[in-house]
N, C-alpha and C positions, 0 to 999 in steps of 0.2 A: 279404481279409475271406472268412470263412465266409460261407455263404448265409445270409440272414439278419439279420446281425452289422451292428456299428455304429461310426462313430469320432466326437470328437470333434476337430474345427478350427479353427487362432485362422488367422484371413484377413484376411490386410495388403492395403490399396484405399490406392492412390497418390490423394489429394485435391486440388481445383481451390486455384488460389493465394487463392480470395477466397472464401470462404460466409459467407452472413447468416446471421441468424435463420430458421426454418421453411424453409432450404433442405431437400430431400429426397434419401439417396444411397438408390440402389440398387444392391446388389451379389450377381448368380448366380454361383451355382459349380457347373458342368459335371460330370459324370466319364465315364472311359471303361476300361473293363476291359481287360485283357492279349487278348483275341482282338480289339481293335477295335470294341465294344458299347457305344453310349452308354447310361448310366443313365438314365434319365427317373421319375418317379414319374407317380401317375397319379387321377382323380378317382373318386368312387365309382361316374360310370358308366364308366371303362374306356378314355376320353379322354387325351390328356396335361394335365396338370396343371405350366402353366410357373410358377406362383408358390410352387411349395414348394419349390424349391431357390432362390429370389433374398431376399436378408434389406433390411430396407427401414429407412434411420438418418436421422431426422431432429433438426436440431439445434437444439435449445433451451438459453435464454440461464438461463435457471431451470422448475425443472420444480414449482415454489411454488404453491399455496394461498390461502398468507398474504402479509402485505407486511412484510418487518424493517423494525425500528425502523435506522439509519444513527447513529452518534458520528460527527457532520460537527467538522471537521476542526474550522473556525471558530469552537467549542467545545472547545477545546484535547482531540477524539478522535483516532483511529485513521482514523479512513472505515472501520472494518468494521459490521458488520451483524448485526446479536442479533435475537432471537424467543424469548415465554419460548413453549415446547408445552406445553399442558397441559389438552390435550382429555382426554388420558389418560396414565394413571402405569403404567413399568414399573422393571425395573430396571435397574442404571447398565450394563449389558453389551448391553443393551438398547437404550438411549438412546444408546450410543456409536452400534451398529451403525446406527441406524433416520436416527440427523444425517450419520451419512457415507453418507446414498442423497439429499440434500437439496441440489441445485444452487441457485446464486443469485447470480447477473452473473456467469456461469462457474467463480465458486469454489466445491466441494464444500464442505459447512459439517463442524463437527464441533463437540461440545460444549465450550460457551463454557470458556478461560483468561481469570484475573483477575491480569493483574501485578502493579497497582498499587490506590489505594484510590481514584480517578478514574474509574476505571474499575469499581470494585465499586461505587461510587456512581452511573454512568448504569444499572450495569443494574436496583438497586436502586430508583431514580427512576422509569426512562424505559424497561424493559420489564419486570418485571416488576412487573403491576401488580392484582393477587389478594394475598392470604393464601393459604398454603401454605409447600413446600419444593421445591426444585430442582436436579437432578441441573446440579453442572459439570464438567466433562475433569477431574480432580483422583482419583487411583487409588493405591492400596500397590502392589509386585508380592507384596510378599511379607511376613512379621509380623519388624516391626525397622525392615524399610526404610522408609525417607521415600517421605512425596508425592509424586507427577512429576506434568502434567501431559501429557495424551495423545499433545500438536501436539510434545512434545520442549521446551517454553518453560523454560527458568529458575522454577522454583519458588520462592519466594522474601518475597513478598506473602505475607499472609496476616489472615486477621478473623473470628479464633473466637471464639463465644459462651462467656460465661464456664463456664469450667471444663470446655472443650475444647479437645484431641480427647482424649476421658477416656482411659484403656486398660485393661487392655493390650488395642495396638488392631490386630486381627486382619490377616491376611493377605488381601488385595486388601478392605481397607474402600474406599472412597470418600468426595469430601467433595458434601453438602448446602450450597444457601442458605438461611437461609429469607425471606421477603419483609421480613424487617428488614433485609436487607444481610449478617444478622452466618451462618459459620458451623458444621458438625454435620458428627463424625465418624461415616458409618450404613457397615453394611456393604453391597458393591456388589449383590450378590445379591438385595435388595431381603427378608431374613429379618425385618426390623422393617415391612415395608411399603413398596409399589414407591410409585416419586418420578416427579411431570414433571422437564422438565430443558429447559434454556437453550441454544440453539445460536448460534451464532459463525459469521458467515462472511467472511474474510480480506479481504476487497474493496480495490480499491487506492483510495488517490485522484488522482482529476484530478489533471493538468501544470499545474502555473505555467505561462503566460504571462508571462514579463518583457521590456519593452521598455527599451532603453538608450537616453537622448540626450544626445549632447555638441555641444556650442556655445560660441564664443570669441567675446574682442574684444582688441584690440588695448591696447598696453600697448607704448606707441612708446622712450619714457625708459627705460619697465624699472624705474617705480616702486614699482608696485603696485598700484597705481588705471589702470583702464581710460579708453578716452582717446573712448570709444564705445557705444553698446550691445548686448548680446552680441545673436550671433546666428551668422549660416552659416561666417563670413569664414573663408578657408584660408590657412592656414600660407604653404602654396606660395607664395600673390603677397605674401609680406613681403619684406622688404629683412634682410640682412644687420646687426645688431646691434639688432635691435630684437625687442620681444620682446609675446609674449599671454598672455591671463589663459584657462584653459579649464575648465571644467566639466561635471560628467557626474552623470546620477542613474536611477536606474531604477525601473517603474513595472509595478508586478504586473495586470495585463487576466486571467487565467486565472480559478478558482475555487476554488483551494488555495492556502496558506498556501505562499511562495517560503522555504524556508529556506535561510541564510547564502547571500547574493547578493552578489555579487562587480561590483567597479567598475574595470575596469583601459584601461590607457591604453597602446599602444604610440610610444612618440615617433618621429618621422620620422628618418632616418640626418642630415640638415642642424638638426634643431635638439638643446638640452639642456635636461634641465632644470634650474632653478632651482633649488641647494639651501635646502633651509627654506623651500620655499612652497605645502608642501600641507597645504591644511584639509577636515572633515568637517565639516557642522552647524554652520562656522563659527567650529569649535574648532582652532584651531593642532594638526598630526599631527608625529611625526618620520619623519626620512628612513628611519630606518632600524630595523630587523625588528624591533621587542618585544612591551610591554605593549598601544601602540593601536592602531586598528582598519587604519593607512594605515601604506603605505613606496613606496619606492624600491627598484626593483633597477639598478646604475647599468651592472653585465655584459649584462641584455637591455633597457637604458633603457623600464624599465617601469615606470607608475605602480599602485601593487595598494593597493584599501581596499575592503575589505569592512564593508558599508552593513547588515548581521545581517538577520531575519527581516523580508515581506513579507507583512505582510495579505492577501487580495482586496481589488484594486482601489487598493492603499497605494502613496505614490510617496515613496523615498529620500533624505532630505537631501542635497543637492549635495557632491560631490566635487569640490575647487580648489584647481590649484597653475597654476604658470606657466612657461613655456619660452623659451625663446632661441632666434635664427636662427643661426645659426653661418656 
């Protein structure tokens, strides 16, 4: 570099294995010239200023001054967080840029995308709470081109106001949502006035916590009736030719919906499945892999029952079947 010249550098740093919110990372950059002289900056009084070559990074989970509204999974939502930013108005391009500087729960924001009627209703009823119009994250790239969401999501759902979109639609037109929930196409450049906007953060749902119970009872005569109360009796303690009836269920003790919960049981090598004994929620199921929720895989010696979705705190019906000690 010539005297007085400068250069921009990208500094890559190895981070510690665990970083907590509000932890501070300081990265110092030292420079040495070709003659071995160490470069240092000086303060106004001529003394070395060791802070000038140190960048300080503070880890934050959020940089928001407001609290967005979460579309809760228990209400049929996607766990994303939304907010209506109406304190100032701007063009669509300005709104998009500002939204992408904001972070909530570690997720960078974007102009809201609306992919079905339920999401549109949630934004209308729970996010936009005052009269006005608000930018959404859809825009046309060119005249005659379709609208696309800035996130790349499929643009299929619409909720146009009567007579909209009215054409010819110019290149660069974007979508605004009225406080009624209806949409209108409008110049993204703000030629017809600037707008507020709706921001969305793609926060993740909490993981469900599914616990599975298994209990059994002896059916010594193999007649399909239990000879004792269900408990934790071990198949390994039974005699050849005896049967047992087993039942299993799942409980969701987490904070979010558990989708498509499967109940599985692999038979030990010394036991066989009693054909036609599979039941779920007190209803008989076929052993074959067909339209009902249960099946028995003879090759794997495995019972498989799909218990469906489990809401928070819910317990599935019992899957029940019989096995015989070989």
